[in-house]
Short mmCIF file of the C-alpha atoms (twelve columns), coordinates in Angstrom:
data_MODEL
# 
_entry.id   MODEL 
# 
loop_
_atom_site.group_PDB 
_atom_site.id 
_atom_site.type_symbol 
_atom_site.label_atom_id 
_atom_site.label_alt_id 
_atom_site.label_comp_id 
_atom_site.label_asym_id 
_atom_site.label_seq_id 
_atom_site.Cartn_x 
_atom_site.Cartn_y 
_atom_site.Cartn_z 
_atom_site.pdbx_PDB_model_num 
ATOM 1  C CA . MET A 1  7.923   25.816 -14.078 1 
ATOM 2  C CA . LYS A 2  9.540   22.441 -13.560 1 
ATOM 3  C CA . THR A 3  8.923   19.781 -16.196 1 
ATOM 4  C CA . ILE A 4  9.435   16.048 -16.452 1 
ATOM 5  C CA . GLN A 5  9.487   13.942 -19.591 1 
ATOM 6  C CA . PRO A 6  7.121   10.946 -19.720 1 
ATOM 7  C CA . GLU A 7  10.127  8.598  -19.904 1 
ATOM 8  C CA . GLU A 8  11.572  10.135 -16.724 1 
ATOM 9  C CA . LEU A 9  8.273   9.650  -14.897 1 
ATOM 10 C CA . GLN A 10 8.100   6.059  -16.148 1 
ATOM 11 C CA . ALA A 11 11.629  5.426  -14.827 1 
ATOM 12 C CA . LYS A 12 10.650  6.766  -11.393 1 
ATOM 13 C CA . LEU A 13 7.577   4.534  -11.296 1 
ATOM 14 C CA . ASP A 14 9.574   1.505  -12.524 1 
ATOM 15 C CA . ALA A 15 12.122  2.144  -9.751  1 
ATOM 16 C CA . GLY A 16 9.328   1.941  -7.175  1 
ATOM 17 C CA . GLU A 17 9.442   5.631  -6.230  1 
ATOM 18 C CA . THR A 18 6.294   7.077  -4.712  1 
ATOM 19 C CA . VAL A 19 5.122   9.733  -7.146  1 
ATOM 20 C CA . HIS A 20 2.030   11.816 -6.429  1 
ATOM 21 C CA . MET A 21 0.337   12.388 -9.780  1 
ATOM 22 C CA . ILE A 22 -2.713  14.483 -10.595 1 
ATOM 23 C CA . ASP A 23 -4.484  14.052 -13.933 1 
ATOM 24 C CA . VAL A 24 -6.358  17.262 -14.798 1 
ATOM 25 C CA . ARG A 25 -8.130  15.961 -17.898 1 
ATOM 26 C CA . GLU A 26 -11.900 15.664 -18.148 1 
ATOM 27 C CA . ALA A 27 -13.685 12.509 -16.959 1 
ATOM 28 C CA . ASP A 28 -14.257 11.134 -20.468 1 
ATOM 29 C CA . GLU A 29 -10.537 11.461 -21.260 1 
ATOM 30 C CA . VAL A 30 -9.530  9.745  -18.023 1 
ATOM 31 C CA . ALA A 31 -12.040 6.957  -18.713 1 
ATOM 32 C CA . ALA A 32 -10.011 6.118  -21.835 1 
ATOM 33 C CA . GLY A 33 -6.994  5.446  -19.603 1 
ATOM 34 C CA . LYS A 34 -4.788  7.132  -17.022 1 
ATOM 35 C CA . ILE A 35 -1.428  6.412  -15.468 1 
ATOM 36 C CA . PRO A 36 -1.926  3.871  -12.669 1 
ATOM 37 C CA . GLY A 37 -2.010  5.632  -9.313  1 
ATOM 38 C CA . ALA A 38 -2.798  9.071  -10.720 1 
ATOM 39 C CA . GLN A 39 -5.468  11.038 -8.876  1 
ATOM 40 C CA . HIS A 40 -8.155  12.555 -11.126 1 
ATOM 41 C CA . LEU A 41 -8.831  16.242 -10.487 1 
ATOM 42 C CA . PRO A 42 -10.272 18.035 -13.543 1 
ATOM 43 C CA . LEU A 43 -8.642  21.383 -14.298 1 
ATOM 44 C CA . GLY A 44 -11.932 23.199 -13.664 1 
ATOM 45 C CA . LEU A 45 -11.959 21.928 -10.075 1 
ATOM 46 C CA . VAL A 46 -8.302  22.554 -9.178  1 
ATOM 47 C CA . GLU A 47 -9.056  26.051 -7.869  1 
ATOM 48 C CA . PHE A 48 -11.804 24.715 -5.596  1 
ATOM 49 C CA . LYS A 49 -10.152 21.460 -4.448  1 
ATOM 50 C CA . HIS A 50 -6.487  22.474 -4.046  1 
ATOM 51 C CA . GLN A 51 -6.962  22.810 -0.288  1 
ATOM 52 C CA . ASP A 52 -7.436  19.024 -0.191  1 
ATOM 53 C CA . LEU A 53 -3.850  18.552 -1.427  1 
ATOM 54 C CA . ASP A 54 -0.807  18.303 0.858   1 
ATOM 55 C CA . LYS A 55 1.658   21.184 0.461   1 
ATOM 56 C CA . THR A 56 4.445   18.998 1.873   1 
ATOM 57 C CA . GLU A 57 4.211   16.649 -1.128  1 
ATOM 58 C CA . GLU A 58 5.533   17.103 -4.660  1 
ATOM 59 C CA . TYR A 59 3.001   16.539 -7.439  1 
ATOM 60 C CA . VAL A 60 3.398   15.672 -11.109 1 
ATOM 61 C CA . ILE A 61 0.537   17.228 -13.082 1 
ATOM 62 C CA . ILE A 62 -0.700  15.425 -16.201 1 
ATOM 63 C CA . CYS A 63 -3.105  16.244 -19.031 1 
ATOM 64 C CA . ARG A 64 -3.522  15.296 -22.692 1 
ATOM 65 C CA . SER A 65 -0.681  17.335 -24.203 1 
ATOM 66 C CA . GLY A 66 0.833   19.468 -21.428 1 
ATOM 67 C CA . GLY A 67 -1.194  22.666 -21.833 1 
ATOM 68 C CA . ARG A 68 -3.865  22.234 -19.175 1 
ATOM 69 C CA . SER A 69 -1.372  20.709 -16.790 1 
ATOM 70 C CA . GLY A 70 0.786   23.814 -17.323 1 
ATOM 71 C CA . LYS A 71 -2.146  26.000 -16.285 1 
ATOM 72 C CA . ALA A 72 -2.765  23.806 -13.231 1 
ATOM 73 C CA . CYS A 73 0.942   24.001 -12.335 1 
ATOM 74 C CA . ALA A 74 0.953   27.790 -12.583 1 
ATOM 75 C CA . PHE A 75 -2.066  28.042 -10.284 1 
ATOM 76 C CA . LEU A 76 -0.809  25.486 -7.768  1 
ATOM 77 C CA . GLU A 77 2.649   27.100 -7.676  1 
ATOM 78 C CA . SER A 78 0.964   30.425 -6.879  1 
ATOM 79 C CA . GLN A 79 -0.689  28.688 -3.933  1 
ATOM 80 C CA . GLY A 80 2.617   27.368 -2.588  1 
ATOM 81 C CA . PHE A 81 2.632   23.833 -3.998  1 
ATOM 82 C CA . ASP A 82 5.675   21.986 -5.367  1 
ATOM 83 C CA . VAL A 83 4.501   20.846 -8.802  1 
ATOM 84 C CA . THR A 84 6.045   19.515 -12.010 1 
ATOM 85 C CA . ASN A 85 4.403   19.487 -15.427 1 
ATOM 86 C CA . MET A 86 4.632   16.266 -17.467 1 
ATOM 87 C CA . SER A 87 5.719   17.503 -20.905 1 
ATOM 88 C CA . GLY A 88 3.749   16.129 -23.827 1 
ATOM 89 C CA . GLY A 89 1.013   14.735 -21.602 1 
ATOM 90 C CA . MET A 90 -0.724  11.448 -22.257 1 
ATOM 91 C CA . LEU A 91 -0.093  11.827 -25.999 1 
ATOM 92 C CA . GLU A 92 3.574   11.080 -25.243 1 
ATOM 93 C CA . TRP A 93 3.006   8.493  -22.481 1 
ATOM 94 C CA . GLN A 94 4.206   5.051  -23.552 1 
ATOM 95 C CA . GLY A 95 3.704   3.268  -20.237 1 
ATOM 96 C CA . GLU A 96 0.868   1.322  -18.731 1 
ATOM 97 C CA . VAL A 97 -2.578  2.843  -18.372 1 
ATOM 98 C CA . GLU A 98 -5.529  1.833  -16.236 1 
ATOM 99 C CA . LEU A 99 -9.164  2.216  -17.176 1 
# 
């Protein structure tokens, strides 16, 4: 499984790169703040909503600490998606958040 450090993701965003991000935390966690531009798709819905995602895109998967996003990555990889897990999750994120 590919991983990216929060600082690496921040550098990509700061450089103006288009990064497709999926936050798999629960709604109450996301309400406390998410990375601007991240799409919210709770882990429990990934199996049912993955067909709405574009297999030609690369996605960075985000959760609180990296565990749930790892599970989402494993599932999405098995379905043919190009995904990267953000190590450390939002606990390690030092960048901007949106409510």
